[in-house]
N, C-alpha and C positions, 0 to 999 in steps of 0.2 A: 668747203665754205659753210659756216654756221647759218642756220635758218634764223631770219629776223623774227619770224612769228611762228614758233614751233607749236603753239596751242591753237592756231587758227587755220581754217581751210576755206575753200570757196567751191562753187560749182562753175563748170565750163558750159557754155551755151545754155545758160539758165533759162528755164521756161520753154516756150515753143519756138525755139530758134529755127530759122529757115535756111541759113547759109552755114553749112558745116565748116567752111574754111575760116570762119571767124575764130574757131577754136585755136588755130595756130598762134594768132596774136595773143589770145587770152592766156594760153598756157605759158607763153614767154613772159607775159606780164606777171603771172603768178610766181614764176621763177625769180624774176627781177625783184619782186616785192618781198620775197622770203617767206611765202606761205608754205606750210608744211605739206598740205595735201590738196589736190585738185580733183573734185568728184565729177563724174559724168553719169547722168541719168539716161535711161533708154526710152525712146519713143519709137514707135513703128513708122518712121518716115525717114528723115535725114539724120536721125540720132541713133543709128545702130551702134551698139556699144563696142563691138570688137574692132570695127574700123576706126572709131574715134579714139579709143584708148591707144591703138597703135600709132596714130598720128600724134597724139599728145606726148607719148613717150619719146618719139623721135624728135619732137620739136623742143624738148626740155632737157635740163641737165641735173636738176636738184629736187624739184617738187615730186612727191609721190602721186601717182595717178591711180585713182580708185573708181570702181563702178559703184553707184548707189542710186539705183540698183539695176541689176539684170536679174533674170529668172532662170533657174536651172531647168525648168520645164520646156524651154524654147530651144535647147541644144542637147545633143547627145553628151553624156558625161565625158567621153573621150575628147570631144571637140572643146568643151569647156576647160578641161584639164590641160589640153595642149595649148589653147589660147593663153591661159594664165601663165603656164610655164614659159612659153615663148616670150611674153612680155616681161616676165621676171628676169630672164636672161638678157633680153634686149635693153632693158632699163638699168641693168646692174643692180637689181634689188629694189626698184622703186614702184612696184605694182602691188595693189591690193584688190582682191576680188570681193565685191560686195553683192550679196544676194537679197532678194525680197520675195514677197508672196505674189505680187502683181495686182492688177485692178480687176476685181471679180466681173464687173459688167463687161469690160472690154474682152477679157479672156473667154468669157462665155460666148460672146458674139463671134470671136475668131475660132472657137473650138480648141483653145489651148488649155490643157489641164491646169487647175489651180494648185498651188503648192500648199502642203500641210506642214504642220510643225514636225511631224515624224519624218516627212520627206526631206526637209531642210537639215534635220539632224543626220539623216542617213547620207545625204549627198556630201555634207561636210566631211564625214568620216571617209567616204570613198575618195574624195579629192586628195585628202592628206595621205592616204595610203598610196595613191598613184604617184604623188609628188615625192614619195619616199621609195620608189622603185618596186613596189609590190606588183605581183601578177595576181589579179583578183579573179578567181575562177568560180563560176556558178553563183554569182551574187543574186540573191532574191530578197529584196527588202522593200521598205516603203517607197523609196525613190524609183524602183523598177527592177527588172530582171534582165541580166546579161550573161551570156555564156562565158566570155573572157573580157577583162578590161586590163590594159597595161599600156604604159608609155615606154619606159626604158628602165631596166633593172639597175642601171648605174646612177639614176637620178636620186639626189638627196636635196630637196628644196623645201624650205619652210616659207610658204607664201601666206601672208596674212589673209584671214577670212573675216569679212564684216557682214553684219546682218542688219537690215533696215527693219526696225521693230516698232510695233504699235501696241498690241494687246499684251496682257500678262503672260500668256503662254509663250509668245515669241520673245518677249523680254527675258523670261527665265531661260529659254533655250540659248539666247545670246550669252547670258552669264555662264551657262554650263559649258558651252562648246566653242563659241566664236571669240575672235581676238578683239574685235571692235563692234560696238553696237551704235547704230545711227538712228536717232529719234526723228520725229516728223516736225515739220514747220507748224507754227501757231499752237504750240503746246504752252499752256499756262504755267506759271511758276510752280504751282502745286503739282501739276502733271509731271513736269520735269523732275521734281524731287522724288515723286513716287516711282517714276521709271528708273531713276538712278538707284534707288534703294532696292528695287526688285532685281535689277541686273546684278548688283554687287552681292546681295544676299544669296542669289542662285549660284554665283561663282563660288562663294565661300562654302555653301552646302555641298558643292561638287568637289571640294578639296582643292580649289584653285585659289591663288592670291587675287582678291578682288581688284587690286591695283593693276593687275595684268590685263584686265578687260577695260578697254578705253571706251567711255561713253561720250558720244558726240551730241551736243545740242545742235539742231538744225534751225538757225535763228534768222528770220527775215530781217535783213539789214538794208533799209531803204532810206538813205539820208535825203534831207531837203535840198542838197546841192543838185539833185536830179530834177528834171522837169516834172511838173505836177501830173501831167498825163501819164508819164512813165511810172511815177509812184502809185497812181491809181491802178494801173495794170498789174503791178507787181505785188500789191497788197490785196485790194478788193478782188482783182481778177484772179490771182492765184488761189486765194481762199475759196472763191466761188467755184473754181475748177475742181478743187479737192472735194467740195461739197457735192458737186455733180457725180464724182466717181465713187466716193465712200463717205457720204455725209453722216450716216448713222454712226459709223465708227469714230469720226472726228468728234461728234457731239457727245457720245457716251464716254469717250476717253477723257474729255475735258469737263465732263459733268455740266454741259451747256443745256439750255432749255430746248427740248425737242420740238416745242411749238414753234420756235423761231425757224427751225429747219423746215417744218411743214409749210410755214408761210413763204419761205424762200422757194421751195419746190412748187408750190401751188400758184406762184405768180405767173401770169399769162406769158410774159416774155421769157422767163426762165424755162417754163415748161415746153415752150416751142422752140427753144434754141438747142440745136442738136450737135453743136461743135464745142470745142474747148473755149470757155469764156475768156481765159487770159490771152488767148491767141487771136480770137476773131471778133470780140466785141469792140465796138467803137467807144470813144471816151464818153459820149452821151449815154450809151447803154451801160457802161460801167458805173456812171453816176447813179443811174437807176438801181443797179444792183446794190450799190453802197447803201441806198436807202432801205434795203431789205435786211441788212446784216446788223445785228446788235454791235454797238461800239466796242464792247468788251471782247468780242471775238477777234478784233483786229489789234487789240492791245499787246499781245505777246510778240512784239517786234521792236527792233531798234529803228527809231525814227527821230527826226529833228536834225539839229546841226551835227557835223562830224564828231564834235566832242560829246554831245548827248548820245549819239549812237555808240561811241566807244565805251561810255559808262554803262550803257545797257548791255553791251556784249560782255564786259567784264563781270557784270552781275550774274550772267549765266554760269560762270566759273564759281562764283561765290555760292550759288545755289546747289552746286554739286557736280555739274558737268566737268568732264576731264578736258574736253576740247570743244571748240565752237566752229561750226560752219557758218560763215557769213553769207547767207542765202539770198538769192534774188537779184544780185548785181554782179557785173563782170569784175575781174580783178582791177582793171583801170578805174572803174567807177567806185571801187572800194578804197582807192589810194588815200583820199583825205581822211578816212576813218582809220586806216592802218597807221597813218602818220600819228594820229592821236593815241592809238594803242601803243605805239612804240615809245 
């Protein structure tokens, strides 16, 4: 069956979901609507990526299931390689492993090593060797040291690897090594174009065809057919949560005013709120947070009527993205916008 929307994807259990079983209906909707890819992000609660990707593969028949992202530092490479191989076979070729760096504040608190560019490069090479039947003996590299790594000498699988990228070093790595590069939400038009150029240029300099590296815009798509309180949570709440975790990176990447970030952080309510704002803040609290954020920080999003959202999504392709993740809404919530896109 041909995909209705080959250029578009969505997230399953977007945001701080509490009921993992909702994923089953969401992935069936993604299949029904003809989306190309359903992404799953990992949180250390009820969004453990290996469990959710297995369920998503089993409950679907057409859509590609991808992590965006998990972290190679949280699992032994043999566990990661086996997980991806199992899902690739189980899905008949519909799995993509997406890796990222992780959230520094959280990883420091948990004692989980943070990923470096060199480690991500190293682990990508290791995984591909294992998926092609190699017996890796005495590996000693940036990702770690292991006496022996092997799955099965008979294996020959080309499993797509994706990288969630922010800064220039990671973007360049994506262009050199990975098959897909997934950008972050709330990137301005200028940031999107710069990131695409960086990825494609790095691919070309590495002797690759730039068109073989797929760059995904991750674009907040929150139409006004959703209740106002929901829209507030998925725009103001989500951006505020990103600012909690890695605000300096968001601001520097978009060339935003660092003074506005300081005002946000120094607000008494924000400074005293120790949980994820998008999950735990009330509507009244989110309205307060909205008053702290410059309007232009929320502009990189598809909002308004379904037709207006569809036009904004299409513009991401015009700006240079190869594909677009319609982020922040379930597949069923995206249906009016997908109808306009079709």
